[in-house]
Each structure stands twice: as C-alpha cells, then as structure tokens.
C-alpha positions in Angstrom: -104.7 -15.9 -74.4 -104.6 -18.0 -77.5 -101.1 -19.4 -76.6 -102.4 -20.2 -73.1 -105.4 -22.0 -74.5 -103.2 -24.0 -76.9 -100.8 -24.9 -74.1 -103.7 -26.1 -71.9 -105.2 -28.1 -74.7 -101.8 -29.7 -75.5 -101.2 -30.6 -71.9 -104.6 -32.3 -71.7 -104.0 -34.2 -75.0 -100.6 -35.4 -73.7 -102.3 -36.6 -70.4 -104.9 -38.5 -72.4 -102.2 -40.0 -74.7 -100.2 -41.1 -71.6 -103.4 -42.8 -70.3 -103.8 -44.8 -73.5 -100.3 -46.2 -73.1 -100.4 -46.9 -69.4 -101.7 -50.0 -67.7 -105.3 -50.2 -66.5 -106.0 -50.5 -62.8 -108.8 -51.8 -60.5 -110.0 -51.0 -57.1 -110.0 -53.9 -54.7 -108.9 -54.8 -51.2 -106.1 -57.4 -50.9 -105.3 -60.1 -48.4 -101.7 -61.5 -48.9 -101.2 -65.2 -48.4 -98.0 -64.3 -46.4 -98.9 -62.3 -43.3 -97.1 -59.0 -42.9 -96.6 -58.4 -46.7 -97.7 -54.9 -47.7 -99.7 -54.4 -50.9 -99.4 -51.2 -53.0 -101.8 -49.8 -55.5 -100.3 -46.6 -56.8 -102.7 -46.1 -59.7 -106.1 -47.4 -60.7 -108.0 -47.5 -63.9 -111.4 -48.7 -65.0 -114.2 -48.1 -67.5 -117.8 -47.9 -66.4 -121.0 -48.0 -68.6 -124.3 -47.5 -66.7 -127.8 -47.2 -68.1 -129.7 -46.4 -64.9 -130.4 -50.0 -64.0 -127.3 -52.1 -64.9 -123.6 -51.5 -65.0 -120.6 -52.9 -66.9 -117.4 -52.4 -65.0 -114.2 -53.2 -67.0 -111.1 -53.6 -64.8 -107.4 -54.5 -65.2 -105.2 -54.6 -62.2 -101.6 -53.4 -61.7 -100.3 -54.1 -58.2 -97.0 -54.8 -56.4 -96.1 -56.3 -53.0 -93.3 -55.7 -50.6 -92.4 -59.3 -51.0 -93.4 -62.0 -53.5 -96.7 -63.5 -52.5 -100.0 -64.7 -53.8 -102.9 -62.3 -53.0 -106.6 -62.7 -52.5 -108.3 -59.6 -54.0 -111.7 -58.7 -52.7 -114.2 -56.7 -54.8 -117.6 -55.9 -53.2 -120.6 -55.4 -55.6 -124.3 -54.4 -55.0 -125.7 -57.5 -56.8 -124.6 -60.8 -58.3 -122.3 -60.1 -61.2 -121.8 -61.9 -64.5 -118.0 -62.3 -64.9 -115.9 -62.8 -68.0 -112.6 -62.0 -69.6 -112.5 -58.3 -70.7 -110.8 -56.6 -73.6 -108.0 -54.2 -72.4 -108.0 -52.6 -75.8 -111.4 -51.0 -75.0 -109.5 -48.5 -72.7 -107.2 -47.5 -75.6 -110.0 -47.2 -78.1 -112.1 -45.1 -75.8 -109.2 -42.7 -75.0 -108.3 -42.4 -78.7 -112.0 -41.5 -79.4 -111.9 -38.8 -76.7 -108.7 -37.4 -78.0 -110.2 -37.3 -81.5 -113.2 -35.3 -80.3 -111.2 -33.0 -78.1 -109.1 -31.9 -81.0 -112.2 -30.3 -82.4 -112.5 -28.2 -79.2 -109.9 -25.4 -78.8 -111.3 -24.5 -75.3 -111.4 -27.2 -72.6 -113.4 -27.2 -69.3 -111.5 -27.8 -66.1 -114.6 -27.8 -64.0 -115.3 -30.4 -61.3 -117.8 -33.2 -61.8 -120.6 -31.4 -59.9 -120.8 -28.9 -62.8 -121.2 -31.6 -65.4 -123.4 -33.5 -63.9 -127.7 -64.5 -40.1 -125.3 -65.5 -37.5 -124.7 -69.2 -37.2 -126.1 -70.0 -40.6 -124.1 -70.9 -43.7 -121.1 -68.7 -44.4 -122.2 -68.2 -48.0 -122.2 -69.8 -51.4 -119.9 -69.7 -54.4 -122.0 -69.0 -57.5 -119.2 -68.8 -60.0 -115.7 -70.1 -60.2 -113.4 -69.9 -63.2 -109.8 -69.4 -64.2 -109.5 -66.3 -66.5 -105.9 -65.9 -67.6 -103.8 -65.3 -64.5 -106.9 -64.9 -62.3 -108.7 -67.5 -60.2 -112.1 -65.9 -59.8 -114.9 -66.8 -57.4 -118.2 -65.0 -57.0 -119.4 -65.5 -53.4 -122.7 -64.6 -51.7 -121.6 -63.7 -48.2 -124.3 -63.6 -45.5 -122.4 -62.0 -42.6 -119.0 -60.8 -41.4 -118.3 -64.1 -39.6 -119.2 -65.9 -42.9 -116.7 -63.7 -44.8 -113.9 -64.5 -42.3 -114.7 -68.2 -42.3 -114.8 -68.3 -46.1 -111.4 -66.6 -46.5 -109.7 -68.6 -43.7 -111.0 -71.9 -45.1 -109.8 -70.9 -48.6 -106.4 -69.9 -47.5 -105.9 -73.2 -45.5 -107.0 -75.1 -48.7 -104.0 -73.6 -50.6 -101.5 -74.3 -47.8 -101.5 -71.2 -45.6 -100.9 -72.6 -42.1 -102.2 -69.7 -40.0 -104.3 -67.5 -42.2 -104.8 -64.0 -40.9 -107.5 -61.6 -42.3 -106.2 -58.1 -41.5 -108.3 -56.1 -39.1 -108.9 -53.2 -41.6 -110.3 -55.8 -44.1 -112.7 -57.2 -41.4 -113.8 -53.7 -40.6 -114.5 -52.6 -44.1 -116.3 -55.8 -45.0 -118.5 -55.3 -42.0 -119.4 -51.8 -43.3 -120.4 -53.3 -46.7 -122.5 -56.0 -45.1 -124.2 -53.3 -42.9 -125.0 -51.5 -46.2 -126.7 -54.6 -47.6 -123.8 -55.6 -49.9 -123.6 -59.4 -49.9 -121.8 -60.2 -53.2 -118.0 -60.3 -53.2 -115.7 -61.3 -56.0 -112.6 -63.1 -54.8 -109.6 -63.1 -57.2 -106.3 -64.9 -56.6 -103.2 -63.4 -58.3 -99.5 -63.7 -57.8 -97.5 -60.5 -57.0 -93.8 -59.6 -57.0 -91.9 -56.6 -55.8 -92.1 -55.3 -59.3 -95.4 -54.0 -60.6 -97.4 -56.7 -62.5 -100.3 -56.1 -64.8 -103.0 -58.8 -65.1 -105.7 -59.6 -67.7 -108.8 -57.4 -67.9 -111.9 -58.7 -66.2 -115.5 -57.5 -67.0 -118.2 -57.5 -64.4 -121.9 -56.8 -65.3 -124.4 -56.3 -62.5 -127.7 -54.7 -61.6 -127.4 -51.3 -59.7 -129.7 -48.3 -59.2 -126.6 -46.0 -59.1 -123.3 -45.9 -60.9 -121.0 -47.7 -58.5 -117.2 -47.9 -58.1 -115.8 -49.4 -54.8 -113.3 -47.1 -53.1 -113.3 -47.8 -49.3 -112.3 -51.5 -49.8 -108.8 -50.1 -50.6 -108.4 -48.8 -47.1 -106.7 -52.2 -46.6 -103.8 -51.1 -48.8 -101.0 -48.5 -48.4 -99.8 -45.3 -50.0 -101.2 -42.8 -52.4 -103.3 -43.6 -55.4 -104.6 -41.9 -58.6 -107.7 -43.3 -60.1 -108.7 -42.8 -63.7 -112.3 -43.7 -64.6 -113.6 -43.7 -68.1 -117.3 -43.1 -67.5 -120.1 -43.7 -70.1 -123.7 -42.8 -69.5 -126.8 -41.7 -71.5 -126.6 -38.3 -69.8 -124.5 -36.4 -67.4 -124.9 -37.2 -63.7 -125.6 -34.6 -61.0 -126.2 -36.5 -57.7 -123.2 -37.9 -55.8 -124.4 -39.4 -52.5 -121.1 -41.2 -51.8 -117.6 -39.7 -52.1 -117.8 -35.8 -52.0 -117.9 -34.3 -55.5 -114.9 -32.1 -54.7 -112.8 -35.3 -54.7 -113.9 -36.2 -58.2 -112.2 -34.1 -60.9 -113.3 -33.9 -64.5 -110.2 -34.1 -66.7 -111.8 -32.6 -69.8 -115.2 -31.5 -71.2 -117.5 -34.5 -71.7 -117.7 -35.7 -75.3 -120.8 -36.9 -77.1 -120.6 -40.2 -78.9 -123.0 -42.1 -81.1 -124.1 -45.7 -81.1 -121.9 -46.5 -84.1 -118.8 -45.0 -82.2 -119.7 -46.9 -79.1 -120.0 -50.2 -81.0 -116.4 -49.6 -82.2 -115.4 -49.6 -78.5 -117.7 -52.3 -77.1 -120.8 -53.8 -78.7 -122.0 -55.1 -75.3 -121.7 -51.6 -73.8 -123.7 -50.2 -76.8 -126.5 -52.7 -76.2 -126.5 -51.9 -72.5 -127.1 -48.3 -73.2 -129.8 -49.0 -75.8 -127.9 -48.1 -79.0 -128.8 -44.4 -78.4 -128.2 -41.6 -80.9 -126.1 -39.8 -78.3 -124.2 -40.8 -75.1 -121.7 -38.9 -72.9 -118.1 -40.1 -72.3 -115.6 -38.5 -70.0 -112.6 -39.2 -67.7 -112.9 -38.7 -64.0 -109.9 -38.5 -61.7 -109.9 -39.4 -58.0 -106.7 -39.2 -56.0 -105.5 -39.4 -52.4 -104.2 -41.7 -49.7 -105.8 -45.1 -49.9 -106.6 -44.9 -46.1 -108.6 -41.7 -46.7 -111.5 -43.4 -48.7 -114.3 -43.9 -46.3 -117.1 -43.8 -49.0 -117.5 -45.4 -52.4 -118.2 -43.5 -55.7 -122.0 -43.5 -56.1 -123.6 -41.3 -58.8 -127.0 -40.8 -60.4 
C-alpha cells in the first residue's frame, strides 16, 4: 500500500512538473483570414482568480493552423474587461507552490470537482484597442448577431481579405452567447504557422457573479483538447450550473495558500481576493473533442 501511494504521489508530481514546463493555453474561437484553413487547439491552459464578484483570467495561447495564416481569435466575456499584458511566469510559480505543498501530503485525492467543492442599430463599439506583444487586441461591445458578423467582415476587409467568410459554427455559437446576454467580445489577431506557436500572456479582469471560463466558443475548432486550469478562490466551490461536473477532474487535493504566498505569485490577484489569511488553489482538467463543448465552465 505504501509503495502504491508513493507511486501515485510521484506520478502526480511528475504531471505537475510537466505542466510547469509546458506552454500555457487559452480558450477562444478562431476565424482564419484564409477561408478553409483549419485551426487546432490541442491543449489549453489558464489561471483564474475569482472573489465572488470579479475575476482575473490569465491566458497564453498555443495554436497551429493547417496552413500559414493570420487568425482572428474571439473571446466572449460576461462584462467589459480591463486588458493588459500578463506574466506567463505566474503559471510556473503557482505550479511550483502546489508541488511544494503536495510534497507534505503522502496521500492525494483523485476525487472529482463536485466533492471539493437591436436589429438595424449600430453593430457595436470598440472600447479598447492596443498591440500587446504579438497580439492586436480589441474589446468590442456587440449588440446583436448581425452586428458581430458586420464587425468581423468589415475588419477582415480592412486588412485585405477580399471575400471574408465567418464560419457557420462561429455564427451559431456567437448567437448563443448573445441570447445569454453576453455582449462583450475580445478580438485578438495573431499569426499562425503549421508548427505550434506560443504567444504572449494576456490578462483579463472583469465583473462576474460566477467563476467563468468559455468553452463552447471552441466548437469552431477541430480535434481533441486537454484544458488545465489553475483555479484560485477564497473557498471551494460546489455549484456547477454550466458544464457537468463529471467533465471537470480535480488533479490533486486543493492546497491552502496564504496572502503572502499569493503575493509571490501575483500582487493583483492577492488584492482581488482581499489579502485573506487562507485561500484555496487547485488544478482542474477538462478534456474531450472541441466540438463536444455545448456549455461553458460556470462555478459558484
């Protein structure tokens, strides 16, 4: 039994160490500038800090295309975000902290998360535009599906795409978000090659009554994906009204961290969570075919 526990513990540590060395990934839908080009997102990674009213979402993308092309990535959010360059080292520091705390625990839990826890009007308005590293980021307030299509087609024409085509799956999923009262979308232009490319980390901060991570927007992309989410909250969460809890796997027992430890990861996240004496940090895994995500990750 002891040997089995040690082997399980070692495998978990190896997994977490691999995560510290791997690239970080984000969850967005993509519209290639060249029609017919396929976009692949084999793995995704993010860090989320949520205090019950506001969320910080730190993302770094790693994508590839079937042919070289520029791509317009689309990220839906429940409210207007503040956008800035993120620090990719936060991922490494957070995973290192988890590893350090797990070394003090000879027995690890493999339990699932549920045990732990107007037509004809203006198309919209751009409220933020900035070049951040390799990203050309615009925050857009979209009022309706036609507004979204019009905005994208106008943008693609402005950069020289003669006959811009918004894929039908993207139109469908954006319509779903708009029906659910999502009206804020981040548009991010990046260049992709056939080889996987990692871009700079971007941080989004926005108001939300639930911890939120967009999943169904990736129905526009192909293949399998494995999503690793570093999740930081004041307490464990128990309500998952979005994606079923059986699809969210807890990779290790949640660890408790202090305000001082969180400040070593991110001072802004520490302030967001109120510089508490104790907070809970864990890694969630969500995997499956991109086409299978019909709901987002929502937790309270």
